[in-house]
N, CA, C and O atoms as a DFTB+ gen file, in Angstrom:
220 C
 N C O
     1  1       0.660      -1.221      -0.009
     2  2       0.028      -0.239       0.014
     3  2       0.852       1.236       0.336
     4  3       1.560       1.470       1.315
     5  1       0.538       2.122      -0.771
     6  2       1.855       3.517      -0.711
     7  2       0.197       4.811       0.103
     8  3      -1.021       4.948      -0.009
     9  1       1.300       5.364       0.795
    10  2       0.612       6.631       0.973
    11  2       1.714       7.315       1.484
    12  3       2.670       6.932       2.157
    13  1       1.316       8.670       0.924
    14  2       2.240      10.060       0.743
    15  2       3.943       9.408       0.182
    16  3       5.109       9.534       0.554
    17  1       3.286       8.770      -0.772
    18  2       4.706       8.067      -1.473
    19  2       5.392       7.671      -0.685
    20  3       6.583       7.973      -0.759
    21  1       4.886       6.774       0.464
    22  2       5.979       6.013       1.222
    23  2       5.364       4.370       1.205
    24  3       4.193       4.292       1.577
    25  1       5.851       3.414       0.920
    26  2       5.598       1.707       1.465
    27  2       4.541       1.590       2.683
    28  3       4.910       2.262       3.646
    29  1       3.307       0.898       2.887
    30  2       2.653       0.983       4.272
    31  2       2.879      -0.388       4.216
    32  3       3.413      -1.085       3.353
    33  1       2.218      -0.730       5.627
    34  2       2.669      -1.956       6.158
    35  2       0.805      -1.974       7.000
    36  3       0.633      -1.272       7.996
    37  1      -0.092      -2.619       6.574
    38  2      -1.544      -2.476       7.117
    39  2      -1.379      -4.089       7.960
    40  3      -1.191      -5.222       7.516
    41  1      -1.506      -3.688       9.006
    42  2      -2.071      -5.219       9.421
    43  2      -3.565      -5.035      10.554
    44  3      -3.832      -4.048      11.239
    45  1      -4.170      -6.036      10.469
    46  2      -5.412      -6.094      10.890
    47  2      -5.466      -7.380      11.990
    48  3      -5.590      -8.508      11.512
    49  1      -5.380      -7.234      13.359
    50  2      -5.461      -8.282      14.366
    51  2      -6.898      -8.594      15.087
    52  3      -7.717      -7.713      15.348
    53  1      -7.048      -9.775      15.324
    54  2      -8.166     -10.057      16.669
    55  2      -7.458     -10.728      17.788
    56  3      -6.897     -11.777      17.471
    57  1      -7.326     -10.233      19.432
    58  2      -7.206     -11.312      19.876
    59  2      -7.956     -11.533      20.704
    60  3      -8.318     -10.677      21.511
    61  1      -8.310     -12.576      20.699
    62  2      -9.367     -13.323      21.715
    63  2      -9.007     -13.371      22.926
    64  3      -8.766     -14.569      23.078
    65  1      -8.772     -12.768      24.076
    66  2      -7.926     -13.112      25.439
    67  2      -8.582     -13.970      25.907
    68  3      -8.297     -15.116      26.256
    69  1      -9.961     -13.120      25.926
    70  2     -10.655     -14.424      26.971
    71  2     -10.347     -16.243      27.007
    72  3     -10.501     -16.912      28.028
    73  1     -10.067     -16.591      26.185
    74  2      -9.769     -18.283      26.014
    75  2      -8.450     -18.716      26.068
    76  3      -7.971     -19.781      26.456
    77  1      -7.719     -17.260      25.411
    78  2      -6.101     -18.049      24.565
    79  2      -5.571     -17.663      26.702
    80  3      -6.212     -17.130      27.607
    81  1      -4.433     -18.161      26.659
    82  2      -3.653     -18.754      27.676
    83  2      -2.405     -17.667      27.335
    84  3      -1.965     -17.370      26.224
    85  1      -1.916     -17.098      28.860
    86  2      -1.306     -16.446      28.840
    87  2      -0.057     -16.272      28.163
    88  3       0.496     -15.174      28.087
    89  1       0.433     -17.398      27.636
    90  2       1.420     -17.510      27.058
    91  2       1.416     -17.551      25.303
    92  3       2.396     -17.772      24.591
    93  1       0.021     -17.270      24.862
    94  2      -0.289     -17.355      23.636
    95  2      -0.807     -15.436      23.420
    96  3      -0.642     -14.791      22.385
    97  1      -1.263     -15.051      24.375
    98  2      -1.280     -13.792      24.126
    99  2       0.200     -13.112      24.301
   100  3       0.700     -12.371      23.454
   101  1       0.792     -13.465      25.480
   102  2       2.304     -12.973      25.191
   103  2       2.908     -13.250      23.472
   104  3       3.303     -12.300      22.797
   105  1       2.896     -14.486      23.014
   106  2       3.482     -14.268      21.671
   107  2       2.335     -13.436      20.224
   108  3       2.676     -13.038      19.111
   109  1       1.202     -13.442      20.776
   110  2       0.414     -12.502      19.653
   111  2       1.277     -11.220      20.134
   112  3       1.883     -10.712      19.190
   113  1       1.477     -10.578      21.374
   114  2       1.792      -9.337      21.165
   115  2       2.808      -9.283      20.945
   116  3       3.109      -8.209      20.425
   117  1       4.023     -10.306      21.149
   118  2       5.431     -10.245      20.762
   119  2       5.697     -10.513      18.832
   120  3       6.830     -10.418      18.361
   121  1       4.603     -10.802      18.041
   122  2       4.734     -10.754      16.928
   123  2       3.904      -9.431      16.430
   124  3       4.320      -8.940      15.381
   125  1       2.846      -8.831      17.018
   126  2       2.538      -7.647      16.629
   127  2       3.836      -6.585      16.877
   128  3       4.243      -5.878      15.955
   129  1       4.413      -6.558      18.172
   130  2       5.967      -5.739      18.044
   131  2       7.025      -6.030      17.262
   132  3       7.992      -5.282      17.123
   133  1       6.886      -7.107      16.732
   134  2       8.231      -6.929      15.394
   135  2       7.603      -6.943      14.281
   136  3       8.411      -6.886      13.354
   137  1       6.437      -6.998      13.903
   138  2       5.749      -6.386      12.541
   139  2       6.307      -4.634      13.452
   140  3       7.453      -4.221      13.280
   141  1       5.602      -4.089      14.072
   142  2       6.175      -2.249      13.953
   143  2       7.445      -2.301      14.016
   144  3       8.007      -1.592      13.181
   145  1       8.144      -2.915      14.743
   146  2       9.464      -2.804      14.862
   147  2      10.145      -2.802      13.514
   148  3      10.952      -1.971      13.097
   149  1       9.545      -4.192      12.726
   150  2      10.812      -4.333      11.397
   151  2       9.941      -3.241      10.301
   152  3      10.677      -2.706       9.473
   153  1       8.795      -2.953      10.242
   154  2       8.652      -2.065       9.715
   155  2       9.050      -0.545       9.723
   156  3       8.991       0.120       8.688
   157  1       9.392      -0.101      10.732
   158  2      10.318       1.120      11.013
   159  2      11.771       1.258      11.365
   160  3      12.480       2.240      11.588
   161  1      12.024      -0.246      11.343
   162  2      13.591      -0.608      10.794
   163  2      13.708      -0.589       9.057
   164  3      14.738      -0.967       8.499
   165  1      12.435      -0.066       8.251
   166  2      12.229      -0.334       6.769
   167  2      12.163       0.776       6.324
   168  3      12.415       1.126       5.171
   169  1      11.660       1.708       7.610
   170  2      11.491       3.192       6.899
   171  2       9.896       3.113       6.202
   172  3       9.480       3.745       5.231
   173  1       9.285       2.268       6.922
   174  2       7.771       1.923       6.310
   175  2       7.027       2.734       7.294
   176  3       7.704       3.018       8.282
   177  1       5.733       3.214       7.294
   178  2       4.579       3.465       7.766
   179  2       4.124       2.250       8.115
   180  3       4.207       1.313       7.322
   181  1       3.354       2.048       9.874
   182  2       2.636       0.856      10.040
   183  2       1.020       1.019      10.311
   184  3       0.774       1.314      11.480
   185  1       0.316       0.936       9.787
   186  2      -1.321       1.162      10.182
   187  2      -1.675      -0.480      10.955
   188  3      -1.369      -1.603      10.556
   189  1      -2.298      -0.123      11.972
   190  2      -2.277      -1.517      13.183
   191  2      -4.051      -0.923      13.098
   192  3      -4.370       0.246      13.316
   193  1      -4.723      -1.688      12.849
   194  2      -6.228      -1.725      13.289
   195  2      -6.488      -3.279      13.848
   196  3      -5.674      -4.154      13.550
   197  1      -7.510      -3.549      14.570
   198  2      -8.246      -4.871      14.848
   199  2      -9.148      -4.136      16.266
   200  3      -9.498      -3.045      16.715
   201  1      -9.229      -6.096      16.644
   202  2     -10.107      -6.108      17.862
   203  2      -9.129      -6.767      18.939
   204  3      -9.274      -7.974      19.133
   205  1      -8.190      -6.112      19.626
   206  2      -7.542      -6.956      20.875
   207  2      -7.976      -5.898      22.062
   208  3      -8.286      -4.710      21.970
   209  1      -7.877      -6.831      23.305
   210  2      -8.006      -6.613      24.412
   211  2      -7.012      -5.814      24.943
   212  3      -5.929      -6.380      24.791
   213  1      -6.916      -4.873      25.433
   214  2      -5.805      -3.730      26.293
   215  2      -5.019      -4.557      27.340
   216  3      -5.772      -4.672      28.307
   217  1      -3.666      -5.279      27.623
   218  2      -3.099      -5.994      28.101
   219  2      -1.902      -4.989      29.189
   220  3      -1.078      -5.568      29.897
């Protein structure tokens, strides 16, 4: 996706934390953090949308 002449990463996520274990939740947040960090390292804009419960 292009936004203002920059490549963007568009990420959508759903975290169903009511039935997931703490370890599974941690893995999901770690993966999301990795996506955001990788986007920043590659000088890309990152847009995150989704339905996830606060941790």
